[in-house]
N, C-alpha and C positions, 0 to 999 in steps of 0.2 A: 733321615737329615735330606732338604732338598737343596738342590745342586749349589743353587746362587747362596744357599741362607751361611749369613757370618755370624750368628746370633752370638757364638762362646767371644768371637771378638771384640765384637760389639759392647757385652758385657762387660769383659777385663780391662776394657779400657772404660768405662764410665764407672767402674768398681776406684781405678787407681787413680782417676779424677776426684774423687770424692762425694760423686755426686749417688751412686750406691746403688745394686744394682741385683736383681732377682732374674735369673733364666724361667720361664716356664715354659714346660715340656708336654704335647699329647702323647700319652703314655697309654690311652686303652682306648678305642671305639666302637658302638654299636650301631648299626643302623647306617644311614645315609650319611655319616658323618663329616664334616666339609672338607678339613686338614687330614692331612696323614699322621700315622701315628709316629712319634721322632719330631713334627713338626716343633718350631718356638718361636716363642715371643720374651724379646728382651724386653724389662721395664725399669727406668733407672726409678729411684728414690722422688723422683721431683713431678713425677708424669710422665716422661717421656717413652715415649716406644720404637722400637721397630721389629717388624713380623709378625706373621698372625698362627693363631693356634688354633679358630675356627672362620679367617674369608669378612671375620664383622658382629658374628652370629651371637660370641659370650665374650668378646673384649675388654669393656665396660668393667665385666666383675671382676673380673682376671686383672686388672689393676687393681680395682680397691683393696682385691685380697693379696698381690702381690707387695703395693706400697705400705699394709700392717705387714704383713713375713718380713719383711728386709726391716721393718724399725725393733721390730719382736724376734727378732736372728734364727728364725724358726718356718724351718718347710712346710707345706702345705700339699694335701691331696686332696682337689676341686673334684668336684662331677656335678656335670650340666646337661641338660636334655635341652639338643634344638630341637624348636618347633617348626608343623611342616611350613608354616606361614615363614618360618626367619629362613628358614630352609631354601624353599624356591629363591627367595632373596638372593643368593650369593648362587642359585644356577643348579641346585640340587629340587629331586625330582617329592624328597619325602625325606622327613628328619632323622632324631641319631642319639646317641650319647656321647659323652669322651668326660673322659678324667683327663685331666691337669695337673701335673706336679711343679710349684712351685717351692725354687730352692735359691734363697739370697747368698749374692757372691762375699766370701769372709767368713763368716759366723757356720753359716750351713755347706757350701761346695767353697774348700779354702781354695784362697787365690793361686799360692802356689801348683794345687790339680787342673784346676784352670787353666792357669798359663801353660802348665804341662800339653796338656791339649789344644792350643794355637798352637804351639812350637809342632808339634806332630801333626796337623792339618797344614803345616804354613809344607813344614817337606815333602808331602800330597804322600806322605802313610797312613795308612789303614788303622784306626784303633777302635775300642769299644768303649764307652762310657757306661759300667754297671754301680747300680745303685740300688741296695735292699730297701725300699719303704717300710718294712716293720722295722730295721735297725740300724738304717738308717749309713752301716757302709757304704763305702764310696771305693773305686777302685778302677782303671783306665787299663783294659787287656788287651795286649800286641798280637797277640796268638791265640784265638778263641774265635769262638763263634760263627765257624768257615760260612756252612752253610746263610746263617745272616748276613752275612757284609758279602755273600754273590751277589745275595741276591736283593740287600738295600732293604730292609726292611726288620726293624724294631720293630721290639714289644718285647714282651714278658717271658722269661726263662719257666720251665716246667714244673718249678716251683711255686707260682706264682705272685712271688715277693719279690725276687729281683727284675726290675727293669733294663734293657740292654737298649743304650740309643746305638745306631752305628755311625760313626763320621768314618766316610770314604772319602778319597779327593774328587773332583770331579773327572765325571769322563772326559776322557778326550780323541778325538780325531783324528791322523796324520794322514794326508792324503796327498800324495807325493803326485803330481800330474794337474794339472787344470784346463782337462780335458770337459766335452760336456757333462758326460757324465757326471764330474766332480763338480759342476753350476748344478744340479739341480740332487744330489750326494750333500749337498752343505748345509742348505735351508732345512734341510730333512731334517738331518742328525741335528742338528742346531734345536730343534721342535721336541728331540726327543730327549736330549739334556746332556750332548754335547760338547766339548769346547772345539770347533774346528780347526787346526790350523793350513792351508795350502801351501803347497812347497814344489815349485819350481824357477828351474835360473832362469827358464823361455820367458820373457819379461812382459812379452805379446801372450805370451797366456796369461798370466798370473798376473792381470791388472785389476785398477781400485774397480774398473768399468762393469768387468766380467764378472768380479766379485767384490760387487758391494761391501762397506762397511765392516770387511772378514781377516783374519789375519791371514799375511801372507809374507813366507819366504823366498826371493830368488837365491839360496842357498841354493848351492848342492845339496844331494837328497840326504848324501852320510853328515854332512858340516849339520843340517839342518836340524836330524834325530840328535846327532850330540850334544845340540844346543837347547835343547826340547827335552831330553830326557827321554828314557822307554819302561813303564813300568806297567801294574796288571789290572789299571784303569784307564789304558793305552790300548787304540785299533790304531793299525796303521793299514792303511787301505793301496793299493802300486794302480795304477791308471795309465802312462806312460805308451805301453807298449817297447821300450827302448830299456832294453837293458844296462847299460849308461847309466841309465835314471836311476832305474828301480835296481835292479843288484844291490845297490852297495846301501839302499836303506833296509833292502830284504834282509842282508847280512847282519847290520845290527839287530834288527830285531828276532831272527833267529837266535843272536846269541841272548838278549835279551828274555826280560818278562811281559812280553805284553800279551795284553788277553785274545788280539785277533789280530791274525794278517791274509790280507784276503790280494790277489795278483789278478789281474785282467788277463783274457784272452784263450783259448784258444788252447783244447786235450794236450793237440801237437806243440802249442808258445810252452803249456805248463810242462810237456816232458824234456824239453828241450830246458827251462827251468833249472825244474828237478836236477836235469845233468849237469850245470852248472855250478849248483850246488852243492854236489855231491866233492863233481873238482875244486871246491873251493874248501873241501873239508868237513859238511857237517853228516850229522848223521842222521840217519833214518827217521829215530820219530823228532828231531827237526824239524824234520822237513817238513814233516807230513802236518804239522801244525798249518802248514801253507794253505788256503783255502785258493783254490785254481782249478779250475775256471770259479770264477771268484763267485757269490751268491746264491739262492735258494734258486730250485728249478721250477720255476716258474714261470716260463714260456716267455721270462720277459721282452718286450721288443721295444727299444729305444728306451736313450738313456733315463727317461723319469721312469721307468720301469724298470730297468736294469738297478737304478738309485735303489728301489724300493724293493727289489730282492734282495741288496749287498748290507741295505740294509735293517730287513728281517736276518738271514745272518749273522750278523754283530749282535741281535738279540739274542738270540737264539743260544750263542755259543757264549756269550756273557751270563745269560740265568741258567746256563747249564742242560740244556735240549738239544745240544749238538754236538 
């Protein structure tokens, strides 16, 4: 599922408005397919669309099939070969093959199940949508497919019949400290698929001029993280060097289930940080979750390279490589 993909929400809205809707999902690819498995296109009964399954290569054919599927109330499993010429037009070196599952909302994908999926997504909870393409059985799985969920990897289960669509909350990065490193890290993180938030009560640092178009909170960090909430799809990066600002947010993160905690500072600075967390009553296992000094050891020099090291470490932790 793509980071900003609102296909389930759109499909539910169109269905409830009486337009009719079908969800088309890429369930399998071979070769250099234009879109990854799990990508979705919503098709309305009147031909309106939102999203993409191929970047434009086969959308026209999918729309025709989807409108017919809505009228007939039956799911369709489609297969398309994308030519080298069409692939080149959307920026790929060569073509490939994709399979697309079309599910009309109502008679195939029930309104109740879709509404439940939308509600779960709104609460920033992770869930897998499971459909057996042979039997047509569908269900939502909250606890399961741990590896798929961690890797954001939709696809067929080992039985070859059960397609699992991963619905993870968007990745979020909370940066405490609107310093030079943050100015480099925030745009990099956005490119990598994160929703960044800058937290710093010092308005001279955390300004629109220094972070144009970004979400900025001038609250004290503990108040900010309380507002934002901390969950397994959140990374917390502490960059102020000031315990008065870093420590309250750090303590909140240690008590939560964020996937990454990183804190700027030397080995000596980190040792003092560990002592403060021990004094605050945190266990060794909790404190060991802190990545400090922050970032991969790549010999980084200067804010941009330090930002690269931080983002690299975040990615390694997220994907289970660190």
